[in-house]
N, C-alpha and C positions, 0 to 999 in steps of 0.2 A: 659579969659574963652575960651571954645571951639567955633570954628567958626560955622557959619550956615551950611557950607558944612559938617563938622564933625557930627553935630546934624542930618542932613539928612541921613548920612551914618549909623546912629544907636546909636550915643553917646547920653546919657549914657544908654538908655533903653535896648539895645541889646548887651551890653558889658558883655558877659557871659563866665564863666569858669565852666566846667562841672566836676562832681565827678570822671568821668573816665579819666580825664586829658585832655579832648578835650577843644578847644577854639573856640568860635563862629567865623564865617567868618567876622562878623562885627568888632570884635576886631582886626583881622589882617588888615582889610581895614582901620580902623580909625588910627591904629598905623602907617601903611605905609604912609598914607596921612599926618599925623602929622610930620613924619620924613622927608618926601620929602619937606614939607613946611619949617621945621627948617633948612634944607640944601639948601634952595633956588633952588631946583632942577626944571629944566624945565619939568621933568616928572610928577610933581604935577598936572598940568592941564590935561595932557594926562591921568593920572590915574582917575581923577575925571570925565572926559568925558567918559571913559570906564565904570565907575560905573554908570553914569547917563543913558547911552545907553544900559546897559546890555551886554556889550562886554566882556564876561567872558574870552575869549582867550587873549585879551590884558591885562586884569586885572591879569590873571595868569602869563603872561610873565613878567609884572612889579613886581609882588610879587617875582618871581624867581630871577630876576636881582637884587633886593634890599633886599634879605632875611637877609643879615647881618645887614642891617639898622633896621629891625624890631625885630630881635632875641634878641639883648641886652636889649632894653627897656622892652620887654615882660618878659625876665628872671628876670630883676631887680624888676618889678612890682610883679611877682609871688613870688619872695623871700620875698618881703615886706609883701604880704598877708599871706604867711605861718608864718612869724614871728609874725604878728599881731594875727593870730588865736592861735598860741602857747601861746602868752601872755594872751589872753583872757581865754584860757583853764586853765592856771595856776591861774588866778584870780578867776575863777569859783570854782576850786578845793579848793583854800584857803578859799573862802567864805563858801563853804559847810563844810569844816573841822573846821574852827575857827570862822566863821561869826556869829555875834550875831543877824543877821536879817534873818536867814533861815526861820523862821516862816512867815515873810512878803513876801518871794519869794519862794513859794512852788514848782514852776515849774523850778527853777534853775537847778536841776539835769538833766532835759530833754535837756538842751543846750549842 
């Protein structure tokens, strides 16, 4: 499971993706920390220290230096979420069109 450090950084409560395409800073921070940890990078501790002390300049520098480390996992996760939402939408449409339980779930069309 997630480390105590990741929880302190906002996992999972502040892991937000916005309808305008924005991604919360906590997502970027947690993903970078996780990737630095997976790669046994000495920058992991430096990043966590910057997070804990509010050193935004150091955090930003580390994000820039490690952008490629965070981009791929975020893209994969977003692709997964979009696929899941598409499948849910198909399931909802199928239930509305052919479902025998529409009377039991009157709010289904609102989803």
